[in-house]
N, C-alpha and C positions, 0 to 999 in steps of 0.2 A: 654444150661440152659433151660430145659423144663418148660413152663408155658402154660397150656392148657386153652385157652379162653372158650371153651365149658364147661369144668369142673367148671370153675369159676362161671358159671351161674346156676349150678345145683340147689342150694337152691331157686333161683328165680323161676325156673320151678316147683319145688315141692310145692310152695305156691299155685299153680293153681290146685292141685289135688282136684277133687270133693269129697264131703263127701261120705263116704261109698264106695269108689272106690274099685272094686273087680278084674277087669281085664284091663291090659294095653298093648299097643303096642309101641315098641321103634323102629323107622324107621331110618336106618343108625346107628346102635348101636355101631359100632367100636368094641373096646375090652370090652365093656359091663359095663363100670363104672356106668352109669346112670341106666341101667337096674338092676344092683345089688342093687342100692339104693331103687328102687321101690320094688323089691322083699323083701328087708329087712323090708318093712312096711307091709308084709303079702299079697301083691298084686300078682296075677298070671300074669306073664309077658311073652309076645312073643316078641323076639328081632330079628331083621333081618338086614342083611347087604349083599351087593353084593360081598364083598371081602372074599375069603376063608381063607386067612391067619389071618385076624383079628377075624373071627368067631372062628377059632381054638384056638386063644389066649384067647378069651372071655370064651369059654367053659373050658379051663384049669384054668383060674383064678377063675371061679365060682365053680368048682368041689369040692374043699375042704371045701366050706362054708356051714354051716347049716342054710340056709335062710328060713324064715317062709313062704314065697311065692314061688310058683313053677316058675322056670325060664327056658325058652326054647330058644335056639339060633338056627337060621336057615339061611343058605346062600340063599338069595332070592333077587329078584329085585322087589321093590314096584310097578313098572309099570306093572309087569306080575303076581304077586302073587294074589290069590283070597282072598278077605276080605268079609266075610259074613256081610250083613247089620245089624246094631244095635248090634254089638259084644262088643265093647270096651268102657269102661268108661273114658279112658284117652289115648290119642295118642300123642307121643312126636316125633319131628323131630329135631335133633340137627345138624346143619350145613349140612343138607342132601337134603333139598328140591330144592336147586339150581342145583343138579345133575340130576334132572328129570324135565319134563315140569310142569309148575306151576299148570296146571289144574289137576294134580294128587291129589290136595287137595279135589276134588269132591269125589274121592274114599274114602279118609280118612274121610270126612264129613259123607258119607253114612254109614261108619263102626262104627260111634259113637252111643252109646245108647242115649236115651232121657236124657238130662241133662249132657251128656258126654262132655269132654273138649279136644280140640286139641290145642297143643302148638307147635309153630315153633320158634326155635332159628336159625335165618337165617343170611345169608351173602348177602350183596348188593354191587352193583358196585358204586364206588365213582364217582360222576359227578358234584356235586354242591359245592359252598363255605362252606355250612354247613357240608357237608361230610368231606371236607379237614380240617376244623377247629376241628371237632371232632377227626379225626385221629391225628392231631397235639397235641391235649390235651392228647390223649391216649398214645402216644409214650413214654414220660418219665415215666409215671406210669407203663407202660408195662415193661420197662427196670428194674424198681425197683422190680416188681413182679417176673420177671425172675431171678434176683439176689437172692431174698429171697428163691425162690424155689430151686435154686442151693445150697445155704448154708444149707437149711433144709435137702436136700438129702445127702449132705456131712456129716452132723452131725448124721443122722439116718441110713446111710449106705444103701441107696436105691438100690434095686436089678436091674437086667437088664431091659432096657426099652422095653415095648411092641411094636409090629409093628405098624406103622402108617397107618391109613386108607387112601384110595385114596383121592386126593384133586382135585378141579376144580375151576376155577375162575368164580365168579358170573357175569352174564350178564345183570341182571335187576337192574336199579337204584331204590332207595327207593320209589320215587313217583310212579313208575310203579307198584311196589309191592303193595303199598297202594290201587291203583286203581283196580288191579286184585283181591286183597283180598276182597275188598268191594263188588265186583260182585259175587265172588264164595262163600264167607263166610260172609253173612249179619250180621251186628252188631259186627263184630270182632274188636279187639283193636290191633293196631300196634304202637310200639314206638321204637325209636332209643336207642340203648345201647352204652356204651363207647367203648368196644373192638371190633370194626368192625363187630358188630352184630345188629340185630333187634329182637324184641320179638313180636310175633303174638299170640293172645289168642282168641279162638273161643269157645263159649258154645252153644251146640246144644239144642235148645228148641222148637223143631218142634211141639210137642203135646201141650205145654203150649201156644204157639202163636195161634195154631189152635182152641183152646177152648175159646179164649178171644173174 
């Protein structure tokens, strides 16, 4: 009974799109669901993932669509790919930053335009009572959402399931993520979400701060 926690938060991430966003990067794009939503808004999107199978599926799903924004999928490792500075108005990482060293956010920060936004929908290691209480609260709602997804797919006749992207267990607790984020991404916002996720939002305002 599929219920995708990352897909559940797409609308939340889209609220952080900067005005006049023209170009975006989707890191760890999987089968491209979020990248397609960005391209549907007329945004030029570069979407990358290390897994060849999910990139193939992403290209196949996007091919028949007449999206107003250009959408390019590439099999690539964010740790190795070159990102020209000041390129992207919006960078999204959905459940992918814990697959690489956290300092990778430096490269993403440098790739932002002035006023560009980095959003990370991340996973964290549960270590505190607050973590366990949140998971406890999420579990029954998660079961309900899974059942609703199952029933909807039965009624609509959902097609074959796309391949799953590789998974990895997070190793950083939320407190450590907050501390590292404060050092690497000054003035960012980090908040806990319900379904075993956190949201980090960073707005790049280098020139604005320099002229104050």
